[in-house]
Each structure stands twice: as structure tokens, then as C-alpha cells.
N, C-alpha and C positions, 0 to 999 in steps of 0.2 A: 036781542036779535041773535038768532042761531047761526053758527058758522056753516058755510056750505060744505058739501061733501068733497069738493075739489081741493079745498084748503086743508082738509084733514089728511089727505093722502100725500102731501108734499113733505119729504123728510127734511130734517134740519141738520146742518153740518156742525159737528162737534169738534173743535180743535184738540189735537193730541200732541203732547210735548215729545220731541225726538230724544230717544235714549242715546248715551255716549257709546260709540263703537269701541270694542276692546280688541287687542292684538290676539290673533288666533294662536292657540298652543301649537298648532302644526307648523306655522311659520317660525315660531321661537325655536322649536327643535331643529328645524332645518338650518337656521343660522348657527346654532350651537355645533351641529355636525360639521358645517363648513369651516368654522373656526378651528375645531379639533383636527380636521383633516389638514388644514394649513400648518398647524403646530407639529403634527406627526411628520408631515412632508419635510418641514424645515429641519426637524431633528434627524430624520433619516438622511437628508442631504449633508448635514454636518458630520454624521457618523460614517458617511461613505468614504472609503479609502481613495487615495489618489490613483490616477490612471497614468501608467508609464508605458513607453513603447520600446520594444527591443527588436533590433534588426538582425536577422540571420541570413546566411547564404542559402541554406536549405531548410525546409520545414520538417523533414524527417517524420511525416505523418502526424504531426501535432494537431490537435483538434480544440475548438473552443470548449470551454468548461473544464479543461485539464488544469492542473495546479502548478503553482510556483512554490518550491520548497526550499527551506533553509535548514540544514542539519536534520532532514527528515520530517520537519514540521511545515504544514501548509501555511504560507504567508500571503497568498494571492491566488487569483483565478484568471485564466485566459478568457477575455471577452470577445476578441475579434482577431482574425488572421487575414491579412490582405497582402497584395503585391506592393512592395515598396518601390515607388517610382523615383529614380535618382534625380536630385536637384543640385543646382550649382551652389546653393546655400547650405547643403547638408554637411554636417560635421562628421558623418560616417566615413570610414576608410573605403567603403564600397561605393564610390561616387559614380563609377562608370558603368556598372552593371546592376540590373534590378535584383532585389533580394526579397525576403519575406519579412513583413512588419507585423509583429505580434503585440497586441494591446493587452496589458495585464492590469486588472484592478487589484490594488493592494488591500490587505486587511488594514483597518484603521490603526491597529497597534504596531504594524510592521513598517510604517513609513520611515522611521528613523533607522531601520535596519538597512534599507536600500539607500546607501550614501553615494556620494560622487565617487566614481571609480569602481563601483560594484561590477563584478563579472557574472555573466549568465551563459549557460549552455544547456542544450537539450539532452537530458539523460536518456540513453538508448543503449541496447546491447551492442557491444563492440567485441568481436572475436577475431583475433589474429594469432600468428605464431608466437608472439611474445606479449600479448595483452588480452585480458578478458575483463570487461567492465560492463556495468549496467545490467547484470543478469536479472535484477528485480523487475525490469521493464518487459521481460519476455512474456510473463503471465499477467502483469498488471499494466495499467495505462502509462503512457509516456508522461513526462513532466519536465518543467524547466527547473534546473538547479542553479544556485547562486552562491557567491561568496562576497561579503561586504568589502568595500574598498577601504583604503587607509584613511580617508577623510572623514570628518565628523559632520560635514555639510551634506544637505540632501536637496539641492536646487535643480539637479539635472533630471529631466523627464524622458530623455531619449538615450538609449544605450546601444552599443554594438556588441552582439553576442558572439561567443566563441563556437567553433564547430565541434570541439571536443572538450572533455574535462581538462582543466588546467593542471600543471604539475603539482604534486603534493607539497603543501606548505608545512615546514617543520614546526613542531610545537615550540613555544617560547621557552628558551633555556636549553634547547637541544644542542648537542655537540655534533658538529659536522666534520666528517672525516673523508679522506679520499682513498679509494682502493685502486691500485694499479693492476690492470688485468691484461693478459696477452690478447684476448678476444672479447667480444661482447657477450657471448654465451646466451643470447636471448634476453638479457637483462633490460629492464625498462623502469621508468618512474613508477613507483608503487610496489616494486618487488620487496618483500618483507626481509628484515634482518632478524635472525633468530639466535637465541641462546638457550640451549637445552630444549629446543622446540617452542620456546615462548617468544612471542612477537615483541621485540624491544626497539625497533626502529624501521626505517624505510629507505629505499633508494630514491633520491631526489631527481637525479639526471644521469644520463650516460652519454659521454662525448668522446670524440677521438682526440688523443693528445696532440699538442701543437706540432710535434715532429712526426706524427702518424706512426709511431713505433709501438704504441700501446693504446688501450682504452681506459679512460678515467671514469670511475664510478663514484659519484658524489652521494654520500649517505648521511642521514641524520639519526643519531641515537637519542631516544627519548630522554628527557632530563632525569627521570627517576631511575634510569638504568645506565647512565653514562659511566658510572664508577666501575662497571663490569669490563670496560675496555681499557687494557693496560698497554704499556709500551711493548711488551712481548706477546701480545695477543695474536692469534693466527685466524685468518679468514679463509673460507673455502665455499665452493658451490654446493648447494644441497638440493636434490630433487625430491619430489614428494613420494617417489617410489624407491624401494630398496629391495634388491634381489640377492639372496645368498644361497649357496649350495653347500650342504653339509651331509652328515651321515644319514640324517632323517629325510633327505631329499631336497627338493627345491622349495625355498621359502620366499614368499612375497609379502612385503610390509608396505602399508600406505598410510600417509599422514591424513590430516583433515583435507576436505575438498579444496579449500582455498590454496593449501600448500601443494596439493597435487597439480592444480591448474597453474599456479604461479611458480612453484619451486621456491627458491630463496637463497639467502647467504647465511651460513652458520659461522659462529666463531667460538673459540675456546681460549683459555688462558692457562699457562703452565702453573704447576704448584709453586714454583719460585716466581710469584707474580711480580710484575714491574710496577711502575708508578702510573697513576691515573692520567690519561691523556686529555688534551684540550682540543678545541677546534683547530683544524688544519693538519692534524696528524695524518700520516700517510702509511699505508700498509700494502702488502702484496696480496692479491686475490688468487688463491690456488684453485686449480680445477678439482683436485681430490685431496682429502686430508691424509696425513700420515697415520699409521696404525695407532700410535699412542695418543693422538690429540683428543680422541673421545674418552680417554681414560683419565685425563687431567681433572682433578677435583680440588681446586684451591678454595679457601674461604674468602668470599668476596662480599663484604657488606655493601649495601646499595640503598638508595632512596632515603627514607626518614632515618633508618638506622645509621647510614653513613654520615648524614648531617649531624646526628646526635654524637657519634663518636668523634667527629671532627671538632665539635665544641667542647666536649667534656672528657674525652678519652685520656686516661693517665698514661704516663710514660715510664717504662722500666729503665734503670740504669745499670750498666755492668759494674760489678764490684770486683775488686782484686785484693785478696788477702795474701800477703807475702811474709815470709819469715826465714830464719836461718836455723839449720840443725846440723849436728855432727854426723858424719858418715865415713867410717873407716879412717878416723883421725882427721878428716877434712871438714871444713864448713861449707855446706852447699845451700843454695837458695831454693826455696820451695814456693809454690804459688797455687792458689785455689780461686777459681773464677765463679761468680754467682750473679744474682740479680737482686736489685733493691728498689723500693719505692720511697721517694722523698716526700715528707709531710711538712705542713706549714708550721709546725711547732719545733722545727729544727731537728727532727728525728728521722730515722730511716727504718723501714720495715723490710726484713729479709729472713730467709731460712736460717735456723740456728747454726748449722754446719758451715754456712758461708762466712760466718764470723767467729769460728772456733779454731784456735790454733792446735796443731798437733802436740801430743804430750811430749814428744822429743824435741820440740822447738827450744832454741836457746832463749833464755830469759831476756825480756825486753827487746827482742829482735823483730817482733811482729808489727806490721803496719797494714792498715785498711785504707784502700784508695777507692773513692767514689767520685765519678765525674771529674777526675783530675785533681781532687783534693785528698791529701793523706792525713791520717791521724794515728797516734800510737796507742791511745786508750779507746777501747770499744766494748766496755762491759755493758751488758744489756740492762736497760731501764725497765723492761717488761718482757715476760716470756709467755707465749700463747701456745698451749698444746693443740695438736692437730689430730684429726680422726684416724690417721694411719700410724700414729705413734711418734711422728716427728714433731718438731717445734718451730715456731716462728718467734723472732725477737725484735724488739724495738731498741735501736741504738741511738744515743745522743750524739749528734755530729758537732765536733768542736769548731769546725769551720764550714760554713754553708757554701756549697758549690755554686758557681755562677752559671745559671741556666736561664733560658728564655721562657720556658713553659711555666705557667702558674703552678704553685705548689698545691697539693691536695689538702683539703680541710680535714685535719686528723679527727676532730670531734664528730664529724658526719661520716667520713670515709670508713672509720673503724667500727661503726655501729653494726652489730651482728645482723645478718640477713636470715630471715625465718624461712627455712626450707621444709617446714613441717606441713604446711598447707598443701592440699592436693593440687591446686592450680599453680603452685610456685614452680613446679617442674617444667612448666611450659615456657619459662623465661630463657632468653638468650643470655649467654655468658661470653665474656671476652678474655682470651688469654693475652695478657698485656706484653707486647714486645717493646723494643727500643724506640719505636715510632709507630704511627698509625698504620703505615704500609706493612709493617712486619707483625702487627697484632693479628690474632686469629679469632674470628667470630665463630662460636659454636651454637648451632640452632638448638632450641629447647627440646627437640625430638631426638637428639643424638646422644643423650646421656640418660642414665638412670641412677637413682639414689640407692646406695648400699650402706652397710655399717661402717665401711672404711671411707666413704665420701661419695662423690659423684663419679661413677664409672662411665667413661666415654665409650662410644660404639667401637667394636673391635676393628672396624674398617677405617677408623679415624687415624690418619698417619701424620706424625710430627717428627721433626728432626730432634736429635738428642739435646740440642742447645736450649730447648724449652723446659727442660727439667729444672724445677725450682722457680719458674716464672710466676708472678702473681696472677690471680684470676679475679675479675670483678663481675658483679651483676649489672647487666646493661640497663635494666629498667630503673633500678634505684641508684646506680652509680656508686655502689659500696664494695669494699673489699670482701671477697668471698672465700679465698683460700689460695693454695699454691699447687702447681702442677707437679705430679710425681709419676715417674715411669715404673710400673710394676709388672709382675708376671702376666697379668691379664690385660695389659695395655695401659693406656694413660688414665690417671685418676686425679680428680681434684680433691685434695685433702682439705677438709673443712675445720675451722676452729671449734673446739669443744668447750670453751669457757662459757 
């Protein structure tokens, strides 16, 4: 039987198995991007600096986006400036009047700099008869300046800003002195203290004395320069302009711009320098200097050199050689004064003629006295010739003087100093006095080497009592020679051994 045509046209359904649906790559990338965004957002949030709020009385044209600076380095940015509405719960001292609230976003690394008690002020140009500040903000943007507080905590988020820069804080270790002045003379906090034109300190404050009879100027001398101020130092006002009338006509001299604008206080110390002063010392502030004050040129070691001399500077001791001799049938006493250095091996170093009796001395009448101890025998144990023809001797001391200073190590101190190298002439040398205050420091540029020794500059002035005093090399702390007064001025006679 043949199938009908209708049966041949009917299609048959064939079952097809359903394939497993796979996750689209598009959705996978989307999820990964979302996760990455969350990670970056979280990291950015963690690295975002804290937000602090500073309240000022006036905005002084401050704008969002301007910086918060500490010692000239940006540590934050202003995000928002708004009117500060006073509240009863506010800890600000300006509770009764509205102010300006500045929101600052700190750099992440600067949070520990902004500690509790930090002070803020808006740096801006201030020009008055006695003060010029913030000149950098005339051509540049304004900014908020800050000084960290004394605390190491940083829990406070809201601060009360100052309307002007705070008084200058002296450096740690500064020596504070008081100048008594008949008038204010336009002085203010920040006025520089000068020595030979160099900035060595600042005026901290200017106040009226309690009895209103004078003005008290409190000053801070930087720690590295405080040795320049002695008990007999003189202070006077210095303006940045100097006018003089001479045969050549009218002469006008001006210092640096800051000194022209500020003026300053200058000081000088006499050649007969006094002792170094400490905090609390008082001086008179003169309106004008005497004619000779600018001519004073004492040797004043300071800073690292002063510290080094304080620790290791040797001390010279006066020696007295006495004897008897006949004169017209009578016995008379004779005396010769000199200088000596005591060494730890029980010997003393001095110039030969300081320990040499006159040929006319009566036999066994001589005595050598050193630091209160006398001895009758003082034959040299060593003789050292010097470059000028004189000699230095080492004498064994029979009785050791009782002194507080540590004795010099003979094995190190007497090692020769090599002055043949070209750079050796740049060394500072010390003319050793009876104490550090009386010693004289000679800068390496103030002498030259000759066949006779080290010739000091012709302008170098010393009293005659320094003739024969020992000289040491400051850098190495070794004996260098002795001072001699010659026809060409002062000379350091060097050992020739």
C-alpha cells in the first residue's frame, strides 16, 4: 500500500538537546572594573588627609585652593571658606561675633605636624612705620602659615587663627638679653641684631618698663653667636642708610634691602674683651655709637671653634725667675717674668731666656716659680731651636703645681705640626693666654709663612705681655711655637727640629 501525498508533507519534530549557557565576557569585565574601582576608591579615601577647620576674624581675601604652608613647604590646601556662625558650644574665643571658618585638607604626611596648640595666621603684606612683613604675598597668592604647638597630640580639629604673625620664637639654646633704651625708636619684634653687618639675633619684644622711665627691648642672640656678646659690649641703633660729607662730596651708603627697611641694632666689643654673658644680661641701647666703637677688633672665637677651645684649650701659666746679684757693693733682687705650659709628664715648656739666669747672678740664688710652686734647680731636659734663632726648653718640675685644669699630653702635644702643605696655612691658630678669655684666636687668612716663621698681618695688634706666649694649632691641638715681637710686627717662631 502506497502512502498518501498528505502524509508525505507532514514534518517530523526532532528533539535537540539544550546547550549550557556560559557567562559573557562583557559581564566579567564589568564586574572586575567595579571591584577595581572600589579598591581604588578605598585606597584614595585612606590616603586622603584629615580636614581641619580654622576660624579667623577676617578673611583678608583668602580663596579656596590656596595653600597651608609650614616653613615655606605646602602641607595642605584650602577647600572651603564660609561664615562661622557662633554657637554656645564653640570653644573659640570669638563666641559673640561671627567670623570666617576656613576648611583645610591636610596632606596625609602632614597630620602629625598639626598638633594640639598649633597656631595659624594668614600671611599677607603688612606695611607700617615700624614693620614690613609678608612682601612675598604682594606678587604671589596669599596663604595660611602655621607653627606647630608644644604638644605631640593631634586630636583637635578646630583652631582659632591669629590675625597677624606671632612674635619670633628664639632658637633653642639662644641667649636672651635686655637692652634698656630711652625711646622705642621704631623697634619691633623681628628687628635684626647685627655684628659687623651679619645677622646674629633678633628682637623678640619691645615693652615699656614698669616705672615707665625707659623702654625694655628683649633680644635673642642665636646660640652659635652668643660668645660674641661680652660684659663690656656696646649696643647702638643702626639704620640701613649712612650719609657722610667729605672732601669728595656727599656720599650715600645703603645696606641690603631688608636692613634698609628694618634698620637694626649693631653691637661691638672692645679689644679688652670681657667675659661671655648669659641669659638675663642687661645693656644700655645707645642712639649713636662713639667714634671708636667701629674701630674695635678683638679676637672673638664663636660657634664650633669656641666649643672646641672650651673643651681642649691649653692654659699658659706665668713664670717668675728671681735671683740676687751684686750692684755697687749691694745685693739686689732681680726678676724675669715669662710664660710656661705644663705637661702631664711633670715638665714645663717655656722660652729659654725665661729660665736663664743673668751671668752676674750670685751662685745658687736663683729660683723659678710656676703657679705658686718654687724650685732651685731648673736645668733644661730638652732644648728646641726656633726659626727666629731663639730656643724653647723643657724643664723638669720638682714639685707639681696644684691646678684644676687637666695637664697636656706631652707625647701628643709636642708632635710637630706640618706647615709645608699648601692647605695648612688655612688653619686657625691660638695664642694661648692664662685662660680662654685671654687667649687670642688668629684666623688662617691673617698670617703668612716666611723663613723666620708665621708672620702675622701688620694690622694685628697685641699687648707686649704676649711676647713669649705659646701658640697652638687649633685643628690638631698641638704646640706650634711661641710669639715673638719683631721689627715687622708679631711673628710665630716655629720649632726647627
